[in-house]
N, C-alpha and C positions, 0 to 999 in steps of 0.2 A: 390668509395667505402670507401676509407680511411677517406674522409671528413664526410661521413654519420656516420661512426663509432665514430669519434671524437665528432660529434654532439650528438650522443646517449650517450656517456660517460658524456658529460656535463649535459644532462638531468638527468642521474642517480645521479650525484653529487648534483644537485639541490634538487632532491627528498630526498637524505640522509640528507642534511642540514635541510630541513623542518621536517624530522622525529626527528632529534636531538632536535630541538626547541620544538616540541610537547611533547616529552618525558620529557624534563626538566620542562616544564610548568605543567605537570601532577604529577611530583615528582616521576616518575618511574625510580629511579636511577639504579636499577639492569639492566633493558633493555637498559638504556642510556649508561652504561659502555660497554655492548656488542656491541652496535652500534658504539661507539667511536673507539673500537679496530679493527673493520672491516672497513678498508678504501676502500675495493673493488678492483677487477681486479689486485690483487697482484700476484697470481700464475696461471693465465690463460690469454690468449690473445683474446680480443673481435674480432680481425680480423680473427682469426681461428674459433671462435664460435660466429658468429654474432647473432645466434638465442638465445644464452644465454643473450646477452645484451637486446634484445627485450623482453625476458622473465622478466628480472629485471625491465625494464621500465613499462611494462604492468601491473605488479603485485606489484610495489612499494616496492622492497626489493633488497638487494645485496647478491649475493652468498658469503657465508662464505668460507674461505680458505679450511676448512676440507671438505665442500661440493664439492668444485671444484676439490680437489684432488681425492676424491672418484669417482666422475663422470668421470674424466679423466682416472682413472684406469679401470673403468668398460667399457668405450668405447674402450680402447686399452689395454687389459690385457697383463701383462708381458710375460705370457706363452700362448700358443694356447689352453691350456686346459680350460675347463669351470670352472668358479670360482664363489664363493659367498663371500660377504664382510659383515663386521659388522660395525654398527654405532649405537650409543646410541639412546634410545627412546627420541623423542622430538627434534631431530636434523634435521628434514626436509627431511627424506628419501622419503616419498611418495609425499609430497607437493612441494618439490623443485628439489631434485635430479632426481626423476623419469621423470618429464617433460623435464628436461635439457638433460638427456641421450637420451630420445626418439626423441627429435627434432634434436639432432646432428647425430644420426644414420640413420634417415629416409632420405636418399639421392637419392631415386629413383632407386637404385641398390639393396637395401635390403628391405625385408618385416619385419618391426619392429613389434614384437608381445609382448605386455605387458601382462604378466600372473599374474592374481590376484585371490584370493580366492572368492568364491561365496558371502559370507557375505559382502565383501568389494567392490564388482563389481560396484554397483550403485554409491557409494561414489567415486570410482576411475574414473568412466566415467565422472561424473560431474566435478571433479577436473581437469582432462586432458582437457576437453572441455573448462573450464574456463581459464586455464593457456595457452593453445596453440591455442585457437580459434580466438584470436584477431590479434595482431601485427604479431605473427609468422605464422598465417594463415594456421594452420594444422587441417585437419579433423580427427575425431576419429571414426573408424569403430567398430561396435560390431556385431559379427555374431555367435550366439550360434549354437551348433550342438549337436545332441543326437541321440539315436537309434530310437526315434519316428519320425525323418525326413524320409519321403518317398523318396527314392533315385532311380532315373533312369539316363540314359545317359545325358539327357538335364540338370538335376539337377547338375550332376557332372561338366558339362561344365560351368554352371552358377556360381558354387562355385569357380572354378578356375579363371573365369573372374573377379569376385569380389576381389579375392586375388590380381590379377594382377593390377587391377584398384587402389587398396589401395597402392600398392608398387609404381606404376608410379606417383601417385599424392603426394608422400612423406607423406602419411597419417600414422596414428597409428592404429594398430589393437589390440583392447582390447579383451582378451580371458580368459577363466577359464581353469584350468587343465583338467577338464572332457571334454571340447570341443576338445582339442588336442588329448586326448586319444581316445575319441569316434570316431573321424574321422579315426584314425588309425585302431581301432577295426572294423569299418564298412567294410573296405576293406578286413581284415582277415576273417570276418564272411561270406562275400560273396564268398570268396575262399572256405571256408568249406562247403557252401551250393551249390557249383557247379554253381554259377552265374558268369561265367567268363566274360560275356559281360558287367557287372557292376563292377566286381572286378578289371579288368585291368585299366579302367580309374581312379578308386579310388586310386590304387597303384601308378599310374603315378603322380597324384596330390600330394600324400604323398612324393614321391621321389623328385618332384620339390620343395616342401616346405623345404625338408632337405637341399637343395642347396641354397635357397634364404632367408630363415627365420633367423632372429636375435632376440633371445628371451631374455627378461628381466623379472626376477622373483621378484615380491614384496612379502615379508614375505616368503623367500625361505625355511626357516626351516619348515614351515607348509606345503608348496607345495610338498616338497621332503620327507615328513615324512613317516616312514615305514607303518603307519596305513592306508595310502591312496592307494587304489587300485580301478581300474575300471574293472569290469568283465562283459562280455557278456555270458549269458548262451545259450546253443545250444539245440535244440530239444524241445519236449513237456515236461511239468512237470508231475511227477508221485508222488503218495503218498509216504511219507517217509517210509523206511524199518521198519518193525515190528510195524506198526501202527494198532490199537490205543494203544497197550501196551507201545509204546515209550513214550507217555505222561501220561498215567494212572499210570505207575510205578513211575514216577517223582512226581505226585500228592500225591500218597500214602506215599512215603518216606518223602516228606515235611510235611505231616500231622503227621507222627511219630516223625520227627525231632522237630516239634513245642513243643511237650510235654517234650522232653529231654532238649530243649533250655531253657524253662521256669524254669526247675529245676536247670540247670547249671548257670542261670543268677544270682542266689543268691550268687554264689561263685566268681562273678566278672569277669569271662572270656567272658561274652556275654553281648552285649547291646541289650535290648529289650524294646520296647515301642509301644503303640497304638496311632494312631492319624495321619490323613492324611491331615489335614488343621488346621488352628488356632481354628476354632469352634469345630471340633471333638476332638482336643487335650484337650480343656478345659472342655469338657462335657463327656468324656469317660475315664474310668479307664482301666488299663490293665486286671485286674482280671475280671471285668464285661464283657469286650469284649471277652476274652478267654472263659468265661463260656457260652456265647451265640454263640460260633463257629466262632469268628473273628480271623483271622490269624494276629498276631502282627508283627511289623517291627523288624527283627532280624539281628544283625551284630555280627560276631565273631571278637573279638578284638585280635590283634596279640600279641603274647607273646614275651617279650624282653629277655628271659633267654637263648638266643643263638645268634650266629653270625648274626648281623643286616643285612648284605648284602645277606645272604643266607636264609633269612626268607622264601622265596618262595619254597625252596627245603627241608626245615625241617618242618614237620607238628607239630604244637604246641600242647600243652597238651589238650587244649579245643577241637580242631578238632579231636584228637585221641579218646577222651572220647565219643564225639558224634558219630563218625564213628563206634566205638566198640559197642555202644548201638544199632545203626541201623543194624549192622550185626546180633546182637543177635535177633532183631525183625524179620529180614528176615528169619533166620533159624527157628524161632518159628512159622513161617507161618503167620505173621501179614501183609504181602504184598500179596494181593489177586492174583497178576499175577504170583506168584512163591510159590506154596505150597510145603513145605518140610515134610508134615505129614507122607508120606509113604516111605521116603528115608531111606535106611539102614544106620546104624551108620557110616560106613566107607565112604559112598558116602556123607553123610551130613558133615562129617569132611573135606572131600576134597572140597566140595562146600564152606564151611565157610573159609577155607584157601585161596581158589581161589579168592573169593570176596575181601579179604583184601590184597592180594598180588599184588603189582604194579610194580614188577621188569620187566625190558625189556632188550633188547639186544639179539643178535642172539644166543649166548650160553645159556643164561637164558631161552629164548623162546623154544629152542630145549628140554631142560630139563623139562620145564613146560608142553610142549605138551605131553611128555611121562608120566608125573605124572598125568595129568588130563584127559588122553585119556579115561580111564574107566568111569569117571564121564560123559563125553560127550556121550559115547556109551549108558550109562544108560538113559540119557535125550533124546536120539534121537527118542524114541517112543512117546514122549509127545510133541504135537504141540507147537512150539514157546518157549519151555523151554530153549533151548540153547541160543537163542537170548536174552531172559530175563535175564539169569544169566550173560551174557556178558555186558548187559546194566547196571545191578546193580553193577558189578565190576567197570565199568567206573565212575558211580556216586559216589561210596563209596571208592573203592580201589584207584582210580586215582584222588580222591578228587574234582571232579567237583562240588558237592554240597557245600562242605566247602569253596572252592575257590570263588564260587558265593556269598556266605554270608560274606566272608572276604574281597575280593578284589573289589567287585562291590557295589556301593552305589546307591540306588533307587533315581531317579530324578536328579542324578548327573552324574553317569556313564551309566545308562540305564533307560528306561521307555517306554511309549507308544507314538506313533505318529499316531493317528487315521485318519489323513488326507490321509495316503497312505497305511497303513497296520494295521492289528490287532495284529501283532507280536511285541515283545519288540525289540527296536532298540538301538544302542549306542547313548549316549548323549555326546556332546562336552563340555557342562557346565550345571549348574543347570537349569532344565526346557528348555534346548536347544537341541532338537534332531538333529542328523546329517542329512543332506538333503536326502541322498539316501543310508545310511549305513545299513548294516545288520551284525549280528554276524555270523562268518563263521562256528563255531562249532554247529551242529544241536542240540545237547543235552544241551549245554549252552544256546542256544536261547530258548529252551523249558522251562528250569529252570527259566530264567529271565522273560519270558512271564507269567508264573504262579505267580511269586512274584509280578510282576507289577499289576496284577489284584487283588491279595490278599491284597496288600497294598492300592491300589487306589479304590477298589470296583467297582461295576457295575453301569453304568449310568441307568437312569430310562427306556430308550428305550431298553437297553440290558437286564434289569430285566424283562421287558415285553416280550421280545423274549424268555427268559428263561422259564417264566411261561407258555407261549403258547406251547413250546416244551414239557413241563412236562405233559400236557394233553394227549399227544400221547405216553408217555412212558409206558413200561410194569410195572414199579414199581415207581410211583411218589415219589420223595425223599423229597418233601417239602409239608407240610400239613397246615402250618400256616404262616401268614405274620405279621411281626412286624418291628419297625422302622429301624433297621440295617440289614434287610434281604439282602441288596445288598452287605454287607461286609462278609456274611457268607461263609466260605470256601466250604461247600458242594454245595451251589448254584453256586459259581464261578467255581468250578470244573465241574459242569454240563454244564455251558455255554462254558467253554474252550473245553470240550470234544465233544460237539455237534455243536459248531459254529466256534470257532477260529481255533483249530488245524486241523479239516478236510479240511478247506479252505487254511490255511497258511502253514501247515507242508508238503511242497512239496520239491522235489529235481529234478535236471536236470542231465542227464548223463554226459554231457561234458560242458566245459567252455573254453573261451580264456581270458587271463588275461593281464593287463598292470598295471604299477605302476610308482612311481617316477623315476625308472631307465629308463623308456621309455621317460619321459619328458626330462631327462638329457642325452639322448643318443648322441654319438659323431656325429656331423654334419660338414658341410663345414665351418660354422662360430661358434665361441664359444658361450656358454650361460653364462650370468652373472646374479647375483641376490644379494639381500642384506636382512639383518634382524637385529633386535635389539640385538639378543643374538646368541651365537654359541654353545649352549649346545648339539646340535645334530650333531656336526662336525664328530663324529665317526660313524654316521649312514647315512652319505651322500652316494649316488651312487659313485662307484669308478671312474667314469668319471668326477667327480666334486671335486675340492679341496677348502678348507677353507683358504682364504687369511688373514694373520695377518697384518692388516693395521696399527693398533694402539694398542699396548699392554695395554695401560691405559684405554681402553674403558670399559672392564669388571670391572676393579677395581674402576672406578669412582662412579658407582651407589652403590657398596658395601661400599665404604668409606663414602658416604653420609648417608647410613643406619646406619653406626657405630657411627655417631655423637651422643653426649650426649642427645640431645633433642628427639631422637628416642629410647632411652634405657628404654622403659616402656613396661611392660608385665603383663598380668593378666590371671591367671588360673581360668576358670569358673567352680567352684566346685558345684555339685548338692547335696542337702541334701538327696534326694532319687532318684537315677538315673533312676528307673523304672517309678515312678509316676510323677516326676517333669517335667513340660513343659520346654524342653531344649531351644527352640527358645526364649520363653518369658524371661527365666532367662538370656540368653545371651544379649538380647536387654536391659534389665534392668541394667545389669552389665556395658554395654557400656555407657548408658546415665548417670548412677549414679556414675561412677568412680570418685575418688577424687585424684588419684595419680598425674595427670597432668592437663593441661588446658582442658576446655570442648571440647568434640568431636562433630564435625559437619558433618563428612563424614564417611560412612561405606563402606569399600572395602571387600566384602564377597568372596574373592578368595578361601577361604577354604570351601565354600558351606556349611556353618553351619546353614543358615537361610532357612529352607525348607518350607516356607510359600509362597503363591503367593505374587508378589511384591506389589500389591495394599494393600493387608492385612498388609504387613510389614509397608508400608508407613502410613497407618491409625493408626497402633499401636504406631509408633514413635510419631505421633501427640499427642496421649494420654499420652505418657511418658514424653515428653519434655514440659517445661513451655511455655505458650503462649507468654510471653514477649520476649523470646529468639528465638523461632521458629515459624514463621508465616506460613510456608508451607514445604512440603517434595518433593524432586525431585527424580524421579525414571524412569526406562524404563518399558514399558508395553510389552505384549507378541508379539507385532508387531515391536519391537525394536524402538519404537518412544519414545522420551524423553518427559515425562509428569511432571507436577507439580500439587500437590493437596493442595490447601489452606485449612485452618481450616473452617469446616462447609460448604464446597463447593465441587463441582464435579471436577474430574481430567480434566485438560486442557493442550494443547501443551505448552511446556516450551518456545519454540521459539515464540517470539511475546508477551509473558506475561510480566507483570511488574517486575517479579522476576529475569529476565535475568540480571538486574542491581542491584539486591538486594540479591545476593547469601549469603551475610553475615547473612541474616535473614532466611535462608533455611537450612534444614537438607537434605543431599544428600545420597541416598542409591544406590550403584552400585552392582548388583548381579554378580555372577561369570562370566557369559558370557560377561559382559560389563566391566570387569576389564582389558581388553586388547583392545586397539584401540579407546577407548573413550577419548575425549579431552575436558575437562571442565576447564575454567579458574577460579580457586578458589582464593578468596581474600588472601592476605598475612597473615601469622599467623594461617592459617587453620590447624587443627589437624584431622587426619583420624584414624579410627579403622580398623585394618587389621585382618581378621579372618584366623586362621590356620586350616587346615584339613588334613586328610590322603592323602598320595601320592602327596603332594604339592611340586613340584620340584622348583629349584631355578629360572628357567626361568619364570614360572608363578608368583612366588612371587615378583620378581623384576618388571615384567610388571605391576602388580597391584600397587605396591608402586609408580611407576613412573607416575601413574595418577595424583599424586601430583607433577606437573612439576617443582616446586621450592623446591623440597626436599633437605634439607640441607641448603637452602637459604631463609628460612621463613616458609616453610611447614614442617610438622612433622607427624609421625605415632606412633601408639601404638598397640601392638599385643595382641590378645585374643585367647586362645587355650582351647579345651576340654580335658577331662581326657586322652584320648588315645594319643593325640599328646604331651601332657604335659609329660607323662611317657617316650615317645620316646626321647624327647629333653633331659631329665635328663639322660637317659641311655647312650646317646652319649657324654655326657660331659666327659672330661678327668679325672675329679675327681669324677665320678658318684658313685664309690664304697665307697668313704669316705665322700662325701658331702651329707647332708640330703636333701631330695627332696623339703623341704620348703625354701631352699636358693633361693635368687633372680636369675631369669633367665635373661641373658644378650642377646643383639641382636646377638652377636657372636655365642651363643648357637643355636639360631634360624637358622642362616645362615648355621651352621655346619649340622644341621638336614636337611634343604632343599637341601644342596649339596649332602648329603647321599641319599636322595630320588631321586635326579637326576641320581646318579650313578646306583641306583637300577633300575630305569626306563630304562636306556640305556642297562643294562645287560639283562633285560627281553625282550628288542626289538631286540637283536642280532639274535636270531633264525629266526625271520620273515624277517629281513633285508637280511640274508644269503639266505633264501629260494627265496625271490624275485630276488636277484642277480643271483642265479643259473638258475631260470626259464628264466630270460632275456638273460643270456649268451647262454643257450641252443637254444633259438629261433634265436639268432644272428648267431649261428654256423650252424644251420640246414636250415635257410630260409633267402633268400636275395631277395629284390624287383627286383634288376637287373636280377638275374637268372630267376625269375618267368616271367618277361616281355619278356626276350629273347626267352624262350621256349614256343612259341605259341601253338604248337601242342602236346607238351608233357604233359601227365596227371600228375597232382601234388598230392603228398601224403599229405593230410591236417592233418594227425595225428601228424606232427611235431608242429602244431600250437595249437592243442587241449590238454586239461588236463582233467582228471577225476574230476567231481564235486561230484557225488553221490558215496562216498566210502562205501563199505560194513561195516556193524556194527562191525564185527570182526576185520577188519583192523583199524577202528577208535579207538577201545579199545586197541588193541595190540600195536599201534604206538603212543598212546596218551601221555605216560609219557615223551618221548624224545622231542615231539613237542607241549607240552601243551600250552606254551605261544603263539605259532603261531596259534594253533587252537582256542584260546580264543580271538584272535584279530578280530577286525571288518573289514569289507571290503565294498567298494562302489559297489553297484549292479545296473545295468540297466536291469531290467527284460524284457525278450522278451514278446511281446504281445501274449497271448495264444489264440488259436482258439477254443479249446474245451470248452464245457459248464461246469458250476460248477457241475451240476448234470448230471451224465451219465445215459441216458435212455437205456432200452433194444432196440436192433435194431428192426425195424418194421417187423411184421410177419403176415402171413395170417392165420386166425383161421380155425381150422378143422371143417368139417360139422358133426353135431350130428347124431349119429346112435343108434337106439334102437334095441338091440340084442334079437332075439327070445329066446335064452337060458335063458336070465334074466327073461323074462315073464314066461317061463316054471318053473324056479326055484321058483318064487313067488307063482305060482299056485299049485305046487306039493311039494315044500320043498326039492326037490332032487337037489344036486349040483354035476354034473358029467362032466362038460365041462371045462377042464383045460385051453383051449385057450381063452375062454370068460372071465373067472375070473382069475386075476393075483395076486400072493402074493404081498402085498403092497410094501415091501422093494426091490422087484425085479424091480419095476418101476423106481428106482433111477439110472438105467443103463446109462441114458443120462445126468447125473449130475456129478458135481465134487465130490460128496459124495460117489459115487459108488465104488471107488477104495478101500475104507475101510468098505464097507457096510456088507460084509459077508452075503449075502441075504438068504442063506439056513439055517443059524443059527436062524433066526427070526421065530416066529410061522407061519406055512404055512396056518393056517385057518384065518388069517387076510387078506382079499381079497379086490380087487376093480375091477370095470368094465373097459372095454376098453374105453368106452365113458368118464369116469372120467379121465383116463390116458391121452387121446389125447386132447391137448389144441390148439396147433398151429402147422403149418408146418414149420419145421426148415429150415432156409436158410444156405448156406455154411458158411457165415461169422459168424453166430450164432452157435458156436460149441457145446453148452450145452443147456439143458432145465432149467438152474438155475433160470432164471427170469420168468418162465412160469408154476411153480407148482401150481396146483389148491388147494384151501383151502378145508378142510373137514367140511361139514355142515349136511350131511344126511347119516345115517347108518342103515343098515338092520341087524337084528339078527334072528336066527332060533333056538329057544330053544330046539325043539324036534329033530333036525337034528344031524347026527353023527358029532362028533368033535365040535358041536355048533359054526359054523363059523360066522364071522362078515364081512359084505360086505359093502363097501363104494360106494355110488351112486353119480352121478352128478345131479345138480339141474334139468337139462333137463329130465333125467330119472324119477326123482320123480314127476315132473309135469305130465308126460305121464302116469305113472303107479300108481298114487295115488289111483284111484278107485279100482284097482286090489289088491293093498296092503291092503286097508281098508276091503276088503271082504275075504282076505286070512286067512286060518286057521294056516298057518305055519310061516309066516313072520311078524315081528314087526318093524315098522319104528320109528327111534329116531331122533329128532333134536339134532345136536351136535355142540358145539362150544368150542374150546380149551381155556383153561384159560391162557391168555398171560398178564393179568394185575392182580396185587395182590388184588386190590379193586373191581374187577368185578368177581362174581362167575361163575364157568364153567357150561356149559350144557353138561354133560358127560353121558355115559351109566351107569345106576345105577348097581353097582356090584350085580350080582344075578346068578342064575343057567342058565341064558340066554347066558352067554359067558363062554368060556373055560378059565382055569387059564392062566394068563399072557397076554391074548389077549387084555383086556381092557387097561392094562398099555402100551402095544406096540402101540395100537391105539392112545393114548395120545401123545406118543413120536413121532409117525409118523406125527401127526397133528401139532406138535410144541408147546405143552403145557409146560409152564414154572414153574407152581406153583403146589404144592401138598396141599391137604386139611388137611391131618393128618400125624402124624409121622409114623403110621403103613403103610400108602400108600408109603411114602418115603422109608421105610425099604424094602417093597416088591419090589420096582423098583430097589433099590441097589442090592438086592439079585439076581434078574433076570439078571441084567447086570454084576454081579460078582464084584461089587464095595464094598469094606469094608468101613463101615461108623462109626466104633468104634474108639477106641484109639489104634493105632498099637504099638506093642512092638518091641524092638530092635532085637528080635530073628526072626521076620517074614521078608521075602524078598518079597516085593510086587512091582508091577509096579509103576512108578512115579505118575500115575493118581489114584492109589488105587485099580487097578484090581488085583484080586487074581488068579494067574496062577494055572492050574490043574496039580499038581505034584503027585508023588507017595506017599508023606508023608501024604496025606489027609488034606492038608492045608485048602481046601474049607469047608470041614466038621467041622474042628476045629474052623473056623471063621464064621460059620453059613451062608455060601453063596453057599451051595450045590445045590441050585435051579438055578444056573447060566446056561444060554443057550449057552455060547460062549467059544471058545478055546483061542481067542485073545481079547484084549480090544476093545469094540465097541465105546470108547469115541471119537476117531477122527471122526468117521462117524457121531455120534450124534452132535458133535460141528459144523461140516460142514452143517448138515441138519438144525440145529437151525439158523445158519447164513442165509441160504436161506429162511427159514420161517419168520425170523424177519425183513427182508427187510431193513437192516441197523440200526434197533433200537438196543439200548444197552440192552443186556439181561444178562450181566455178574454177576449182583447182585441178580438175581432171584434164586429160589431154585435149578432149574436145572443147572443154571450157576455155582453156588457154588459146586454142586455135581460133575460136569464134570471138575472142576479145582482143585479137591482134598480138598476143604474147607468143613467145618462142617456146617450143617444146624441145628441150635439150636432148641430145643423143643418149645420155646416160639415164634418161627417164623411162626408156623402153626396156622391157624385160628380155627381149631377144628370143632367138629360137630355143625351144626346149622340147620336152616330150609331151607337153599338154595337148598338142594337136593329135598325136597318135592316141593318147589316152581318150580324148573326146571322140575320135572316130571309133575306137573299140567299144566305148560305152554305147554309142549310137547303134552300132551293129548288134550289140548284145540285146538292147532294149527292143529294137525292131524285130529281131528274130523271135524274142520271147512273146 
């Protein structure tokens, strides 16, 4: 063995000599100096680690002393506690140290698991296979696991045997964090679903892994980050509480906020522009877009007139102004979901104060409950009003709307990932959606989904779907098509309300959760990891400690940045912030800057270039002189490195002639690729580094270190927008005395980025604590050993489950204290749902038609005397959900229908109501000469049988009837005449589901009959929230001209439920009746007025009856 090791060392020395000669001949004296100083095998023994010697020979390099030291410490930590270490970027963490540690630890007694992030998994697999697959002769296993894997007992045994095989053959198992967590969650989920025969083998595998696994974390700061969670939802999904009002309220508030934001933008507190691509930015002005209904991109800029680190807890002036104006809009009834028209002044004042008040805490809550109790009692009679005011309070009072517009940037922090969901999802970088992440707060997800569609518009297929749906609507909202129709807010709202939210706005009752705390849980062997930075050391799980290996590591990069060649900064000032193309101005400033040497690389870590990468590359070709720039290098959407030469199509960079001609190329790295990308730039290259909101020191340093020779030939220059420029100046020690035009130094930029890092840490603490508490609770209340020992004992799975679908009231009342936690994103693995997207009524057997003799006699004689054959119409709602509020005896008793009309199907036990089986009204009999002039509704079968008798009858008149459910389609109603009693015609229309009135007088008549006041209420009148005028001793009904009311209590709840049944899921909220039943005003110009439709309907009716 000793002879073989000496022979290996001789080969390594020979390789070093050849490298020295080659570097000298190339004139690469920087690398030559590094190679000369590293004599090799100085602080480690090849006899102890022969695999390291083979690794060196196989890959033609020598382990540097710092690499060997770190590898030794990670193999044998000084303490038994799990540890993470820091090493500078470019020092060979992944390419050298990771293979060395893996080979040393894989001894046949330990299962070595290398844990890497999903974006780096392919690269890590190839690297490990290349480094360890030859002389060291180690195999690399890759065994992904997720909830989609169908698990039975044989599958569990197969999984365990593969793990055992990997360990016995001294191989390396490459895994991703979600694989580890998913295997753990699968066992817990089977426990919760009472599948003990599968749960026990899975738990046994998990317990075995905790004894034999030795985990190595690459990029440990990201793997253990607080934002990373894996959640299994339990049970079937249900529509989100208070839908569809949950999203229509958000849409209406955003529409109101748009108008206020455009006015406030002139004062400088808001950034507002229109343009979703390079082409649309150049061709569309903000004024023109807004005029035709386009929702512009809006960002609230943070105010620096208060404590910098407490910005998130102090609402700035702009947010206060916007929220104040929104509250004023709500109280004035401009939000259709919450009409304040009929609220008494004291209730209105309480509601206004409640919406704006965001105080929490047990004492405050107790006082608030007492203060607002009367308001909620007043709202209790109006369906959904309490939930709506709770929602509005969360959106305005708890600042969800303003936080979304201030803290979240479209296409940088959130956007769409249509490959997996129609909902907005978190982004890890510009145009880089997180693989499985969702926003945990349901209302934040709704807000960001609306903004994503407003900013990005609808695709052609989505627009086509929208137009097809409009054909079936009761009131088509779009009557013309023009070029930017797909960006119109009204069209997008329609698509969201009818396609996106009904499908995506779901919630599950329970969930089981894992996080970085589970990855780092204490096991028989410690966990070790490494990263290039230690900014998250205070957010690590308590089972992990940050090891300070070299105090100079952090300072080295900062010292390189502080060198004079990097002390260049430019503030990109816009002549007109609203109209100017920001991206184009930034690119021109970068290319045309004269302060330093020409720039050849853009590191867009600040995510300021919101164009597609190919658009940016082509624009750079147009800006740069052909003599200096022959091509532009960039990453496409599939993360492939491309190069686009002038007047040619994009092609892979690897294999192109430009791999050896980077000095003739301009390189653009978008935000997602300013970490982990390794391109060897020529000496003397200068890069432009963009600065953006929330850019922490870690990300800034990672981006700058793409220039591997920073401070030794490479240099950077910084570019900042107005928002960042103001913050940098605010944080300068002399900010109060120094004019903002003074030069900004690199030290000022680092001070700002460090402050952003502090702020990010502070904001993450609540989520870190919540994850730790949940993990600790599970550890205390559940143990795999206890579960496996008690075979016969029934296990309480409630210790594993958490509530997922919180009630709206609980979300709002607890929002302030846990706001940052609720806004964090989470990794979700959704359970495969078994139910269909469209829930059909259960199968039912139709009733057999019967022709009653009493109906025949009634037609022949005109006498109606059998109360069992003919039933008052509203009495037949007894088997529906509307009957609870129907007050059947208050409705006119001479609006009747037959037994055959009422009977449609034979209800089964599982079908508890007739909600899905109401028969539409199409045939009506009137008896002009009969007492009380009744109206009788017939079934089509009865009309078919009785048509000859009706035609010859002297007493009965048959009418074709069709309720008006679309504004653009006239109704076929009974013509008001002496043939019907007062109010009967109006009640018939309501029973049949008519949504539109022809004239204002018809509207007034119905309001009077229902007891709904349709005028302008004064503060002296005390009405119900829906406008119902109670019958009191003061003669209020007579004073308000509703003395023709038939009801003692409001019939609004009954009618709203009945309209829901009649509309079959169609949206009717903006119809005349929808406005009337929600306390809104139907303006005079909304009626179509008298025309020839009545005569046409009568003519058609006579023609069809005669035929």
